[in-house]
N, C-alpha and C positions, 0 to 999 in steps of 0.2 A: 504493499499499500504505498503510496505516493504521498508525502507530508506536504502541505503550505506553509506558510509564515503564520496564517492565522489559523491552523492544524497542526501545534508541535508535537512530536512525538511522546508520547508517555515515558516518564521515567521508570526503571526498573527498582524494586523495594530497595535494593544495596544503594542505588542513586539517591533515592528519596530519604534514606537512613542518614547519607552522608550531608545531605544538605539540610537534614534537621539540625544535626550535630552542628554545622557550621554557624546554624542562626543562632545556635547557645552559647557558641565560644566568644569571648569579647575582641579576641586578638588572632591574627593569621597564626594559623598551627601546622605542623610538620606531618606529611601521610601516615608517618610510623605513630604518632601520638594520636591522630584519629581512629587508627587501626585499634590501638589500644583502649581507647575510650570505647569504640563500638563492641570489641570484643566482651566488653562487661556485660551486654544485655544482649548480643546477639551472636549466633554464629556465623562469622563471615572471614574470608580469607583476605591476606594484604594484597594480593593482586587484584581480589575484586575491588578494593579499596582505591588502589592506584586506576584501574579501567573506569571507574565511576567518576573519580576525579577529572581524570581526561575527557571524559564524555561532558561532563558539566562545564569544564573550561571551553569545550569548542563550542557549547549551545550559549555561552556567555553568560552563563548562571554563577561561575567561580571565576576566581583569578588566582594565579601563580606569581608570587614575586620571589626575590632570592632573598634570604636572609644571611646573618653570619653564622658561620663561615660557609656562606655558597649553598647553603640548605634552601630548598624549596618549601615555601610555605603558603597554604591555601587560606582565602576566605571567600566570602561573597563580594560578588560584585555589587558595589554601592558607589559612592561620591569618591571621585577620585582625590586621595591625601597625597600632598606633597611634603618633603621634608629638605631642612638646612641639617647637615649631620656631621658633627665635629668628629675628628680622626682622633683627636688628642685625649678628649675626657670623655667622648660616647655620648656627648648632647645632643639629642634631637627636637629640632623646633619647627613645629606644623607649620606652613605656609597659609595663610589666611585664603587667598585665592589662587587658581589654577593659571599659571603663566602659559599655558598651551590652549586655553579653552577655542580660542579663534583658529588656532591650527588645526585642532581636532575637526573643528567644523569644517574649514576648508577642505583637509585632506577627503573626509567623506562626500564630498561635492563634488570633486574634481577627480578623484581615484574611483569613487563607487565603491568605496571601502567601508565595509560596516565596522564600525570602533565600539569595542565592547568597555574597553578601560585601557588606561596607559598608567605608567609610573615614570616619576622623575623624582629623584633626590640629588641634592647638591650637596658634595666633600668636601670639607675644606676643615680652618680651625676657627672657634668661634671667639669673640671679644675677649672673654677672661683668659682663656689660653693663649690668645696673641699676647696678652699685658704680661701674663706669668712667663712667658716664653723672652722677653725684652731684656 
């Protein structure tokens, strides 16, 4: 059966369980941690969790960002959040507005590319660390 944009394919029980759990957690989470949490209430394999995350990601429901040290972290797609991150003290300051909102709209129009989300973090040294380094 072919699906249209108005008729998205149904989620499997595993995909729905992953989605429900992501709704309950307050921050991005690693697949291994999701797996351990899901195992407390249901019988599910790690490969199933990874497949479910991949499917949810390609449907634009889940996003994957790279945490430290290079670990994939998953969360629900929502408002894009951007940060200034200090490499010295690990302080992270959330930016009020997205500096790329116009670019996102332009790319969707000019490239006919449906954008689900984007990530943007700036890395450097915060004012306090700059003062302490002088």
